[in-house]
C-alpha positions as CSV (number, residue, x, y, z in Angstrom):
1,M,20.7,-130.4,-54.6
2,L,20.2,-126.7,-55.8
3,F,17.3,-126.5,-53.3
4,C,19.6,-127.5,-50.5
5,T,22.3,-124.9,-51.5
6,N,19.8,-122.0,-51.5
7,L,18.4,-123.2,-48.2
8,F,21.9,-123.3,-46.7
9,K,22.6,-119.7,-47.8
10,R,19.3,-118.4,-46.4
11,V,19.6,-120.3,-43.1
12,F,23.3,-119.9,-42.3
13,L,24.8,-117.1,-44.4
14,F,22.0,-114.5,-44.0
15,P,22.3,-114.3,-40.1
16,I,26.0,-113.9,-40.5
17,F,25.6,-110.8,-42.8
18,I,23.2,-109.3,-40.3
19,L,25.6,-109.7,-37.5
20,L,28.5,-108.1,-39.5
21,F,26.2,-105.2,-40.4
22,L,25.2,-104.6,-36.8
23,Y,28.8,-104.8,-35.6
24,Q,30.0,-102.2,-38.2
25,V,27.2,-99.8,-37.3
26,S,27.9,-100.0,-33.5
27,F,31.6,-99.4,-34.2
28,V,31.0,-96.2,-36.2
29,Y,28.5,-95.0,-33.6
30,A,30.9,-95.6,-30.8
31,D,33.6,-93.8,-32.8
32,E,31.4,-90.7,-33.2
33,L,30.6,-90.7,-29.5
34,A,34.2,-90.8,-28.6
35,Q,34.8,-87.5,-30.5
36,I,32.3,-85.5,-28.4
37,P,34.2,-83.5,-25.7
38,T,33.2,-84.2,-22.2
39,G,34.9,-81.2,-20.6
40,S,33.3,-77.7,-20.0
41,I,33.9,-75.1,-22.7
42,P,35.3,-71.8,-21.3
43,T,33.2,-68.7,-21.7
44,V,35.0,-65.7,-23.3
45,T,34.1,-62.4,-21.6
46,G,35.1,-58.9,-22.6
47,T,37.1,-56.5,-20.4
48,P,35.4,-53.1,-19.9
49,I,37.4,-50.3,-21.5
50,G,36.5,-47.6,-18.9
51,A,35.4,-44.0,-19.6
52,V,35.1,-42.9,-23.2
53,A,35.4,-39.4,-24.7
54,V,33.2,-38.7,-27.7
55,V,34.2,-35.7,-29.8
56,L,31.2,-33.3,-30.3
57,D,30.3,-31.7,-33.6
58,N,31.5,-28.1,-34.1
59,E,32.0,-25.5,-36.8
60,Q,35.5,-26.7,-37.7
61,G,34.6,-30.4,-37.7
62,F,37.6,-31.3,-35.6
63,V,39.3,-30.5,-32.3
64,N,43.0,-30.0,-31.5
65,V,44.9,-32.5,-29.3
66,R,47.7,-31.0,-27.2
67,A,50.6,-32.4,-25.2
68,G,49.3,-30.9,-22.0
69,P,46.3,-29.3,-20.4
70,S,46.9,-25.7,-21.6
71,T,47.0,-23.7,-24.8
72,V,50.2,-22.0,-23.5
73,G,53.4,-24.0,-23.3
74,Y,51.9,-27.2,-24.9
75,E,52.0,-27.6,-28.6
76,I,49.3,-29.2,-30.8
77,I,50.2,-32.9,-31.5
78,G,47.2,-34.0,-33.5
79,V,43.4,-33.7,-34.1
80,L,40.2,-35.6,-33.6
81,V,37.3,-35.5,-35.9
82,A,33.6,-35.1,-34.8
83,G,32.1,-38.3,-33.6
84,Q,35.4,-40.0,-32.9
85,Q,35.7,-42.0,-29.6
86,V,38.9,-42.3,-27.6
87,P,39.5,-43.8,-24.1
88,A,39.4,-41.1,-21.4
89,L,42.1,-41.6,-18.7
90,G,41.4,-38.6,-16.3
91,R,40.8,-34.9,-16.0
92,S,42.7,-31.8,-14.8
93,T,42.2,-30.2,-11.4
94,G,39.7,-27.7,-12.6
95,G,38.0,-30.2,-15.0
96,D,38.7,-28.0,-18.1
97,W,40.9,-30.6,-19.8
98,I,40.6,-34.3,-20.4
99,K,43.5,-36.8,-20.6
100,I,43.0,-39.3,-23.4
101,A,44.8,-42.3,-24.9
102,Y,46.5,-41.1,-28.1
103,P,48.8,-43.7,-29.6
104,G,51.6,-42.5,-31.8
105,V,52.9,-39.7,-29.6
106,P,55.5,-39.9,-26.8
107,G,53.9,-41.6,-23.8
108,G,50.8,-42.5,-25.8
109,V,48.6,-39.9,-24.0
110,A,47.3,-36.4,-24.9
111,W,44.9,-33.7,-23.6
112,I,41.7,-32.2,-25.1
113,W,39.4,-29.4,-24.1
114,S,36.5,-30.7,-22.0
115,D,33.8,-28.5,-23.6
116,L,34.5,-30.2,-27.0
117,V,33.8,-33.8,-25.9
118,D,31.1,-35.8,-24.2
119,I,32.4,-38.0,-21.3
120,R,30.8,-41.3,-20.8
121,G,32.0,-42.7,-17.5
122,T,33.7,-41.5,-14.3
123,L,37.1,-39.8,-14.4
124,T,39.6,-39.1,-11.6
125,V,41.9,-36.1,-11.3
126,V,45.3,-36.7,-12.7
127,E,48.5,-34.6,-12.4
128,P,49.4,-32.6,-15.6
129,P,52.7,-33.2,-17.3
130,H,55.7,-30.8,-16.8
131,T,55.8,-27.8,-19.2
132,P,58.3,-28.6,-21.9
133,T,61.5,-26.7,-22.1
134,P,61.7,-24.5,-25.2
135,K,64.2,-25.9,-27.7
136,V,65.7,-22.5,-28.5
137,T,66.3,-19.8,-25.8
138,P,65.6,-16.3,-27.3
139,T,68.7,-14.1,-27.2
140,I,69.2,-10.5,-28.2
141,D,72.1,-9.4,-30.4
142,P,74.1,-6.8,-28.3
143,T,75.1,-4.9,-31.5
144,L,71.5,-4.6,-32.7
145,A,70.3,-3.6,-29.2
146,A,72.9,-0.9,-28.9
147,Q,71.4,0.9,-32.0
148,F,68.2,1.5,-30.1
149,L,69.8,2.7,-26.9
150,V,69.7,6.5,-26.7
151,E,71.7,8.2,-24.0
152,V,70.1,11.4,-22.7
153,P,72.7,13.7,-21.1
154,P,71.7,15.0,-17.7
155,T,70.6,18.7,-17.7
156,Q,70.4,21.1,-14.8
157,L,67.0,22.4,-13.9
158,P,66.6,26.3,-13.9
159,T,67.0,28.1,-10.6
160,Y,63.8,29.5,-9.2
161,T,63.9,33.2,-8.5
162,A,61.3,34.7,-6.3
163,P,59.4,37.7,-7.8
164,P,59.6,41.2,-6.1
165,P,56.9,42.1,-3.6
166,I,53.8,43.7,-4.9
167,T,53.3,47.3,-4.1
168,M,49.7,48.4,-3.4
169,P,49.1,52.1,-4.5
170,T,47.3,54.4,-2.0
171,F,45.0,57.2,-2.9
172,P,44.3,60.3,-0.7
173,A,40.7,60.8,0.6
174,Q,38.7,63.4,-1.4
175,E,36.1,65.7,0.0
176,P,32.7,66.0,-1.7
177,V,32.5,68.8,-4.3
178,A,30.2,71.7,-3.3
179,S,28.9,74.7,-5.2
180,P,30.5,78.1,-4.6
181,G,27.5,79.3,-2.5
182,G,27.7,76.3,-0.2
183,I,24.8,74.4,-1.7
184,P,25.6,70.7,-2.5
185,M,25.9,69.9,-6.1
186,G,23.2,67.2,-5.8
187,F,20.5,69.7,-5.0
188,I,21.4,71.9,-7.9
189,I,21.1,68.8,-10.3
190,I,17.7,67.9,-8.8
191,G,16.4,71.4,-9.2
192,M,17.5,71.6,-12.8
193,A,15.7,68.3,-13.4
194,V,12.5,69.6,-11.9
195,V,12.6,72.8,-14.0
196,G,13.1,70.7,-17.1
197,L,10.2,68.5,-16.2
198,F,7.9,71.5,-15.8
199,G,9.1,72.8,-19.2
200,V,8.1,69.5,-20.8
201,I,4.7,69.6,-19.2
202,I,4.0,73.1,-20.3
203,S,5.1,72.4,-23.9
204,F,2.8,69.3,-24.0
205,L,-0.2,71.4,-22.7
206,G,0.4,74.2,-25.2
207,A,0.5,71.8,-28.1
208,R,-3.0,70.6,-27.2
């Protein structure tokens, strides 16, 4: 009797357990396959940011950022340190200034000197902003200005008087002076010189 019971379990119950095991395995495998997506996965691609301005190294270690492309009329609104990168939006007409994106200021843009940055990319010419109107118009106190105003009374220039005409003196013509005997004075002087010369010669010879 016991032999028949064991035989029944082996012959009839064992195949039933095998079928139940195979059914469970196939159900789990089908469930895993159902979770695999069959659609295409979208590819995420980045958007290029355009031209970039890289701040060059300098003695100060930073560069000034201005509200417009000039040191006159546009105030300093910030700084950039050496090595910092910012998006470049354009350049001025002469190419001396670069327009950059600078969040935190009105309009979110600013300008920087082109010699202080390295531009990586191509930039187009953009129009500069309008020069800001000064907040305070300089005025001069009239009372204070009046203290420095000196009134010089008009004076009459002296009248020019012509000098009297110059009178040139005239001298009468003089006749040459002659000796009483009618001999010219020049001959007399020459004769005396000859006599003196002979006297000197005679004295020299007598001394020898």
